[in-house]
C-alpha positions as CSV (number, residue, x, y, z in Angstrom):
1,X,57.3,83.4,-188.3
2,X,54.6,81.5,-186.3
3,X,54.5,77.8,-185.5
4,X,51.0,76.7,-186.6
5,X,48.6,74.7,-184.4
6,X,48.0,71.7,-186.7
7,X,50.2,68.6,-186.9
8,X,49.4,66.4,-189.9
9,X,50.6,63.0,-191.2
10,X,51.8,62.1,-194.7
11,X,50.9,59.0,-196.7
12,X,54.1,57.5,-198.0
13,X,57.9,57.4,-198.0
14,X,58.1,60.7,-199.9
15,X,56.1,63.9,-200.0
16,X,53.4,64.4,-202.6
17,X,53.0,67.9,-204.2
18,X,49.7,68.3,-202.2
19,X,51.5,67.5,-198.9
20,X,54.2,70.0,-199.7
21,X,51.5,72.7,-200.1
22,X,49.8,71.7,-196.9
23,X,53.1,72.0,-195.0
24,X,53.8,75.4,-196.5
25,X,50.6,76.7,-194.8
26,X,51.2,78.7,-191.7
27,X,48.4,76.7,-190.0
28,X,50.6,73.5,-190.2
29,X,53.2,73.5,-187.5
30,X,54.1,69.8,-187.3
31,X,54.3,66.5,-189.1
32,X,53.9,63.1,-187.4
33,X,55.6,60.1,-189.0
34,X,54.5,56.4,-189.0
35,X,55.9,53.0,-190.1
36,X,54.4,53.6,-193.6
37,X,56.8,56.5,-194.0
38,X,59.9,54.3,-193.4
39,X,61.6,52.4,-196.1
40,X,65.1,52.5,-194.8
41,X,67.3,54.7,-192.7
42,X,68.7,56.9,-195.5
43,X,65.3,57.3,-197.1
44,X,64.0,58.6,-193.8
45,X,66.9,61.0,-193.4
46,X,66.1,62.4,-196.8
47,X,62.4,62.7,-196.0
48,X,63.0,64.5,-192.7
49,X,65.4,66.9,-194.4
50,X,62.9,67.6,-197.1
51,X,60.1,68.4,-194.6
52,X,62.4,70.7,-192.7
53,X,63.5,72.6,-195.8
54,X,60.0,73.6,-196.8
55,X,59.7,76.6,-194.6
56,X,61.0,78.5,-191.6
57,X,60.4,77.9,-188.9
58,X,60.5,74.3,-189.9
59,X,57.7,72.0,-188.9
60,X,58.1,70.1,-185.6
61,X,58.6,66.5,-186.7
62,X,57.4,63.9,-184.2
63,X,56.9,60.1,-184.0
64,X,55.4,57.6,-181.5
65,X,58.5,55.9,-180.3
66,X,57.8,54.3,-176.9
67,X,59.3,50.8,-177.4
68,X,57.6,47.5,-177.4
69,X,54.6,47.4,-179.7
70,X,54.8,51.1,-180.4
71,X,58.0,51.7,-182.3
72,X,57.6,53.0,-185.8
73,X,61.2,52.7,-187.0
74,X,63.3,49.6,-186.3
75,X,66.3,48.3,-188.1
76,X,69.0,49.7,-187.8
77,X,67.6,51.5,-184.7
78,X,67.7,49.7,-181.4
79,X,64.6,47.7,-180.6
80,X,63.3,49.3,-177.3
81,X,61.7,46.9,-174.9
82,X,58.1,47.4,-173.7
83,X,58.0,49.6,-170.7
84,X,56.5,46.8,-168.6
85,X,60.0,45.2,-168.6
86,X,61.3,48.3,-166.9
87,X,58.6,48.0,-164.3
88,X,59.6,44.4,-163.7
89,X,63.1,45.4,-163.1
90,X,61.9,48.1,-160.7
91,X,60.3,45.3,-158.7
92,X,63.6,43.6,-158.3
93,X,66.1,46.5,-158.0
94,X,64.8,50.1,-157.8
95,X,68.2,51.7,-158.1
96,X,69.3,49.7,-161.1
97,X,66.0,50.2,-162.8
98,X,66.4,54.0,-162.6
99,X,69.8,53.8,-164.2
100,X,68.5,51.6,-167.0
101,X,65.5,54.0,-167.5
102,X,67.8,57.0,-167.9
103,X,70.0,55.1,-170.3
104,X,67.0,54.0,-172.4
105,X,65.7,57.5,-172.5
106,X,69.0,58.9,-173.7
107,X,69.5,56.2,-176.3
108,X,66.0,56.5,-177.6
109,X,66.3,60.3,-178.0
110,X,69.8,60.2,-179.5
111,X,68.8,57.7,-182.2
112,X,65.7,59.6,-183.1
113,X,67.7,62.9,-183.1
114,X,70.2,61.3,-185.5
115,X,67.5,61.1,-188.1
116,X,66.6,64.8,-187.5
117,X,63.3,64.1,-185.8
118,X,62.5,66.6,-183.0
119,X,60.2,64.8,-180.7
120,X,59.2,61.3,-179.6
121,X,55.7,61.1,-178.0
122,X,56.8,59.3,-174.9
123,X,56.7,58.3,-172.0
124,X,53.4,56.6,-171.4
125,X,52.5,57.3,-167.7
126,X,49.2,55.6,-167.7
127,X,49.0,53.0,-164.8
128,X,48.5,49.4,-165.7
129,X,45.2,48.7,-163.9
130,X,44.5,45.6,-166.0
131,X,41.5,47.3,-167.6
132,X,42.7,49.0,-170.8
133,X,44.0,46.7,-173.5
134,X,45.3,49.7,-175.5
135,X,47.6,50.5,-172.6
136,X,48.7,47.1,-171.3
137,X,52.4,46.6,-171.6
138,X,52.9,50.1,-172.8
139,X,52.6,51.0,-169.1
140,X,55.6,51.0,-166.9
141,X,53.8,49.7,-163.8
142,X,50.5,49.6,-161.8
143,X,52.0,51.7,-159.0
144,X,51.9,55.4,-159.4
145,X,55.2,56.0,-157.5
146,X,57.0,53.5,-159.7
147,X,55.6,55.0,-162.9
148,X,56.6,58.5,-161.7
149,X,60.1,57.6,-160.7
150,X,60.8,55.7,-163.9
151,X,59.2,58.3,-166.1
152,X,61.4,61.0,-164.5
153,X,64.5,59.0,-165.3
154,X,63.4,58.4,-168.9
155,X,62.6,62.1,-169.5
156,X,65.9,63.2,-167.9
157,X,67.8,60.9,-170.2
158,X,65.8,62.2,-173.2
159,X,66.5,65.8,-172.2
160,X,70.2,65.2,-171.8
161,X,70.2,63.8,-175.3
162,X,68.6,67.0,-176.7
163,X,64.9,65.9,-176.9
164,X,61.8,67.1,-175.1
165,X,59.4,64.6,-173.7
166,X,55.6,64.2,-173.9
167,X,53.9,62.4,-171.1
168,X,50.6,60.7,-172.1
169,X,47.6,60.2,-172.1
170,X,46.4,62.8,-169.7
171,X,44.5,62.5,-167.4
172,X,44.5,58.7,-167.9
173,X,43.5,56.0,-170.3
174,X,44.0,53.4,-167.6
175,X,40.4,53.0,-166.4
176,X,38.7,53.0,-169.8
177,X,38.1,49.5,-171.2
178,X,37.3,50.7,-174.7
179,X,40.0,51.7,-177.2
180,X,39.6,55.4,-178.1
181,X,41.1,54.7,-181.5
182,X,37.9,52.8,-182.4
183,X,35.1,54.0,-180.1
184,X,34.1,56.3,-177.3
185,X,36.2,55.5,-174.2
186,X,34.6,56.2,-170.8
187,X,36.0,56.2,-167.3
188,X,33.4,56.5,-164.6
189,X,35.8,57.5,-161.8
190,X,35.6,60.9,-160.1
191,X,38.4,63.3,-159.7
192,X,39.5,62.0,-156.3
193,X,39.6,58.5,-157.6
194,X,42.0,59.7,-160.4
195,X,44.5,61.1,-157.9
196,X,47.1,58.3,-158.4
197,X,46.7,58.5,-162.2
198,X,47.4,62.2,-162.1
199,X,50.4,61.9,-159.7
200,X,53.0,61.2,-162.4
201,X,52.0,64.3,-164.3
202,X,52.3,66.4,-161.1
203,X,55.8,65.1,-160.5
204,X,57.0,65.5,-164.1
205,X,55.5,69.0,-164.3
206,X,57.6,70.0,-161.2
207,X,60.6,68.7,-163.2
208,X,60.0,71.0,-166.2
209,X,58.1,68.6,-168.4
210,X,57.9,70.1,-171.9
211,X,54.6,68.7,-173.2
212,X,51.6,66.5,-172.4
213,X,49.4,64.6,-174.8
214,X,45.7,64.7,-173.8
215,X,43.5,61.7,-174.4
216,X,40.0,61.4,-175.8
217,X,38.6,59.6,-172.8
218,X,35.4,60.9,-171.3
219,X,35.1,61.3,-167.6
220,X,31.4,62.0,-167.1
221,X,31.7,62.8,-163.4
222,X,34.0,65.6,-164.2
223,X,33.0,66.8,-167.7
224,X,30.8,65.0,-170.3
225,X,33.1,65.6,-173.3
226,X,36.4,63.9,-174.3
227,X,39.3,65.4,-172.3
228,X,40.9,66.6,-175.5
229,X,37.9,68.9,-176.0
230,X,37.4,69.9,-172.4
231,X,38.3,73.3,-171.0
232,X,37.7,71.8,-167.5
233,X,40.6,69.3,-168.0
234,X,42.8,71.6,-170.0
235,X,42.3,75.0,-168.5
236,X,41.0,74.3,-165.0
237,X,42.9,71.1,-164.1
238,X,46.0,71.0,-166.2
239,X,46.8,74.7,-166.4
240,X,45.2,75.8,-163.2
241,X,45.5,73.1,-160.5
242,X,48.6,71.4,-161.8
243,X,50.2,74.7,-163.0
244,X,51.4,73.2,-166.3
245,X,53.1,75.7,-168.5
246,X,54.3,73.4,-171.3
247,X,52.7,72.4,-174.6
248,X,49.3,70.6,-174.6
249,X,48.9,68.3,-177.7
250,X,45.8,66.3,-178.5
251,X,45.9,62.6,-179.4
252,X,44.9,62.1,-183.0
253,X,41.5,63.8,-183.6
254,X,40.7,61.4,-186.4
255,X,40.2,58.6,-183.7
256,X,36.6,57.6,-183.3
257,X,36.8,58.3,-179.6
258,X,37.2,62.1,-180.2
259,X,33.8,62.4,-181.8
260,X,31.4,62.0,-179.0
261,X,28.5,63.4,-181.0
262,X,29.7,62.4,-184.4
263,X,31.4,65.7,-185.1
264,X,33.5,66.3,-188.2
265,X,37.3,66.5,-187.6
266,X,37.1,70.1,-188.8
267,X,34.9,71.0,-185.8
268,X,37.0,68.9,-183.4
269,X,40.1,70.9,-184.3
270,X,38.4,74.2,-183.6
271,X,37.0,72.9,-180.3
272,X,40.3,71.5,-179.1
273,X,42.1,74.8,-179.7
274,X,39.2,76.8,-178.1
275,X,39.5,74.5,-175.1
276,X,43.2,75.4,-174.6
277,X,45.3,73.0,-176.6
278,X,48.4,74.3,-178.2
279,X,48.6,71.8,-181.0
280,X,46.2,69.3,-182.5
281,X,47.1,66.1,-184.4
282,X,44.9,65.1,-187.3
283,X,45.8,62.0,-189.3
284,X,44.2,60.0,-192.2
285,X,42.2,63.1,-193.1
286,X,43.7,64.4,-196.3
287,X,40.4,65.5,-197.7
288,X,39.7,67.6,-194.6
289,X,43.0,69.4,-194.4
290,X,42.3,72.1,-197.0
291,X,39.1,73.0,-195.1
292,X,40.8,73.1,-191.8
293,X,43.6,75.3,-193.1
294,X,41.0,77.7,-194.5
295,X,39.0,77.7,-191.3
296,X,42.1,78.5,-189.2
297,X,43.5,81.1,-191.6
298,X,45.0,83.9,-189.5
299,X,44.7,81.9,-186.2
300,X,47.5,82.6,-183.8
301,X,47.8,81.8,-180.2
302,X,50.8,83.8,-179.0
303,X,50.8,82.0,-175.7
304,X,51.4,78.7,-177.5
305,X,54.5,79.9,-179.3
306,X,57.2,79.7,-176.6
307,X,55.7,76.3,-175.5
308,X,55.9,74.9,-179.0
309,X,59.4,76.3,-179.6
310,X,60.7,74.1,-176.8
311,X,59.7,71.0,-178.7
312,X,62.4,71.4,-181.4
313,X,65.3,69.0,-181.0
314,X,68.6,70.2,-179.8
315,X,72.1,69.0,-180.8
316,X,73.0,66.7,-183.6
317,X,74.1,63.1,-183.8
318,X,75.5,60.9,-186.6
319,X,73.9,57.5,-186.2
320,X,77.0,55.6,-187.3
321,X,79.1,57.4,-184.6
322,X,76.8,56.6,-181.7
323,X,78.5,53.2,-181.3
324,X,81.6,55.1,-180.1
325,X,79.7,56.7,-177.3
326,X,80.1,55.0,-173.9
327,X,76.6,55.9,-172.7
328,X,75.1,54.5,-175.9
329,X,77.0,51.2,-175.4
330,X,75.9,51.0,-171.8
331,X,72.3,51.6,-172.8
332,X,72.5,48.9,-175.4
333,X,73.8,46.4,-172.9
334,X,71.1,47.4,-170.4
335,X,68.5,46.8,-173.1
336,X,70.0,43.4,-174.0
337,X,69.8,42.4,-170.3
338,X,66.1,43.4,-170.1
339,X,65.1,41.2,-173.1
């Protein structure tokens, strides 16, 4: 069986018959969850189990779980601090900050894996340049070395807990003032000026980074289309120059920033895949899914399959038993000290 190239969302705390049919399609290879899908811990366990049971291979289930203002599921999960707080600790004590980053990565992944979710779309490796409000305290630091070192510890902790990591938002959302969720985001820097923004990706790629989320930001001095639709960014830069062999996933293609020329999401999905993405995310577009599934009928990128297979979670955790794990307790104490 093949892992399909489309990741979709669902509307509520349980699956509708239509959503079940969507997930059954070989085109759909993943499901992304949001706060609206979470009523309580046991409900979420059941929802994830139901999604996984629909077909084999099961859909890759993902969530944005960065900490701070981007944490979809809370009680009883640990409230993860904003990544800026890790950066502040780095300024005071680099050695200690790396230990804390590793522990947070491990805890974050272990808790999400205890629900059965495969993948958390984290870490954010955008630099905090004081320009992008959509990044802000989601960023670890303004310095590329600090971001790289802390992201490496976070991803190592996640991997040790059985979860792959997704660095985002390549090549950068740091220099774009506009929010690509709502409008076209443009960064006027040239490739040389983006060197520090790209540095964290280069370091993480050398450390076997499993996946990268690509942004919708337009860099007109490099290519006049959103990065998520750009073969220059995906094939030439990311695959070619940076030698990245992991999965490339788009940010949500329903965002206004993805449609530079007012394209329909159906067209954007096709363009992203043609440009070299392995998986595309499309949310809030229920009426479009049937058409996209029909358009992609029979589509298979065999090169994508081993990359996507690595995104499945490994190992199992029982949430109630995590409190008996020394590393978990150390991580909780480290988080308490950050707040």
